[in-house]
C-alpha positions as MATLAB code, in Angstrom:
seq = 'XXXXXXXXXXXXXXXXXXXXXXXXXXXXXXXXXXXXXXXXXXXXXXXXXXXXXXXXXXXXXXXXXXXXXXXXXXXXXXXXXXXXXXXXXXXXXXXXXXXXXXXXXXXXXXXXXXXXXXXXXXXXXXXXXXXXXXXXX';
ca = [
      -5.383  -24.163   69.361;
      -4.107  -21.312   67.286;
      -2.093  -22.431   64.276;
      -0.275  -19.658   62.473;
       1.201  -19.815   59.046;
       4.923  -19.106   58.982;
       5.244  -18.303   55.265;
       3.365  -15.524   53.558;
       2.109  -15.698   49.986;
       3.259  -12.697   47.972;
       0.812  -11.295   45.448;
       3.516   -9.448   43.508;
       4.311  -10.210   39.895;
       7.556   -9.370   38.155;
       6.936   -7.006   35.239;
      10.412   -7.270   33.722;
       9.447  -10.069   31.354;
       6.339   -8.138   30.263;
       8.363   -5.013   29.433;
      10.818   -7.135   27.451;
       7.948   -8.578   25.442;
       6.448   -5.147   24.730;
       9.851   -3.833   23.671;
      10.358   -6.739   21.254;
       6.905   -6.234   19.775;
       7.617   -2.542   19.309;
      10.834   -3.304   17.454;
       9.079   -5.909   15.294;
       6.302   -3.514   14.240;
       8.725   -0.691   13.540;
      10.806   -2.879   11.251;
       7.844   -4.397    9.407;
       6.161   -1.017    8.893;
       9.229    0.280    7.059;
       9.264   -2.763    4.784;
       5.640   -2.352    3.689;
       5.779    0.186    0.870;
       3.071   -0.172   -1.781;
       4.601    2.437   -4.039;
       8.370    2.313   -4.489;
       8.409    5.274   -6.871;
       8.579    8.746   -5.404;
       5.332   10.363   -6.540;
       3.686   13.547   -5.358;
       0.052   12.419   -5.156;
      -2.866   14.869   -5.243;
      -4.552   15.540   -1.910;
      -8.048   14.323   -1.029;
     -10.271   13.973    2.025;
     -12.158   10.880    0.835;
     -10.530    7.509    1.378;
     -11.631    4.139   -0.028;
     -11.479    0.979    2.047;
     -11.221   -1.393   -0.942;
      -7.923   -3.191   -1.417;
      -6.337   -3.258   -4.844;
      -3.970   -6.096   -5.699;
      -2.300   -4.377   -8.666;
      -1.013   -0.816   -8.882;
      -0.195    1.259  -11.948;
       2.069    4.250  -11.333;
       2.328    7.099  -13.826;
       5.502    9.158  -13.452;
       6.020   12.595  -14.996;
       9.639   13.304  -15.929;
       8.968   17.047  -16.618;
      10.598   16.918  -20.038;
       9.050   16.655  -23.512;
       5.761   15.223  -22.195;
       7.545   12.047  -21.087;
       5.371    9.817  -18.903;
       6.332    6.321  -17.811;
       4.065    3.547  -16.557;
       5.159    1.193  -13.787;
       3.255   -1.946  -12.754;
       3.276   -2.778   -9.008;
       5.986   -0.199   -8.262;
       8.536   -1.829  -10.572;
      11.315    0.624  -11.382;
      11.600   -0.526  -14.993;
       8.912    1.247  -17.036;
       6.329   -0.625  -19.071;
       5.326    0.866  -22.439;
       1.677    1.924  -22.523;
       0.935   -0.707  -25.184;
       1.924   -3.415  -22.681;
       0.131   -1.988  -19.636;
      -3.243   -3.543  -20.474;
      -1.754   -6.994  -21.097;
       0.189   -6.841  -17.814;
      -2.919   -5.825  -15.833;
      -5.028   -8.568  -17.434;
      -2.372  -11.171  -16.659;
      -2.096  -10.105  -13.013;
      -5.861   -9.848  -12.419;
      -7.078  -12.931  -14.310;
      -7.335  -15.075  -11.181;
      -8.938  -12.410   -8.980;
     -12.541  -12.783   -7.880;
     -13.129   -9.009   -7.640;
     -10.483   -7.491   -9.953;
      -9.441   -4.063   -8.727;
      -6.351   -2.025   -9.463;
      -5.167    1.348   -8.260;
      -3.653    4.236  -10.180;
      -0.846    6.210   -8.564;
      -0.472    9.282  -10.758;
       1.998   12.067  -10.121;
       0.265   15.364   -9.315;
       1.583   16.942  -12.527;
       0.385   14.135  -14.837;
      -2.380   15.392  -17.147;
      -5.853   13.954  -16.704;
      -5.702   12.496  -20.211;
      -2.940   10.083  -19.210;
      -4.944    8.920  -16.174;
      -8.088    8.498  -18.289;
      -6.180    6.229  -20.707;
      -5.487    3.853  -17.816;
      -9.074    4.179  -16.563;
     -10.295    3.157  -20.021;
      -8.371   -0.106  -19.613;
     -10.455   -0.771  -16.495;
     -13.679    0.036  -18.305;
     -12.888   -2.213  -21.286;
     -12.129   -5.174  -19.012;
     -14.836   -4.481  -16.384;
     -12.338   -3.870  -13.583;
     -12.788   -1.612  -10.604;
     -10.256    1.188  -10.377;
      -9.046    3.305   -7.458;
      -7.264    6.631   -7.924;
      -4.723    6.909   -5.120;
      -4.392   10.218   -3.283;
      -2.581   11.436   -0.219;
      -4.673   12.565    2.767;
      -5.115   16.279    3.395;
];
């Protein structure tokens, strides 16, 4: 007795829902990548081939205004400048609860080395690790 099946099982799968999901993920990552900006100030960083994998929780930006040796210091990309006398206190306050205190220095390419070394001395006095931010070559 030969019994035949009248309905066939289709092995196809609709890909329309998968393409919708990929499209939504693409939009999500594009939007979130534009929101993540560690340095809100427009700085022209020096170029370097070496990159560090350590993550700094605090950033100090040094901006050169190209007039009368005017340099401003900005903590965590804040647009209002912090006087140099208050930079050390602000860094200590932000890093006091960190297990491995590390901060990064974003210095404009035209900032003299002496200004960068002043901030590096803050790290040395307080036994912090410091990263000098550069742009890749």
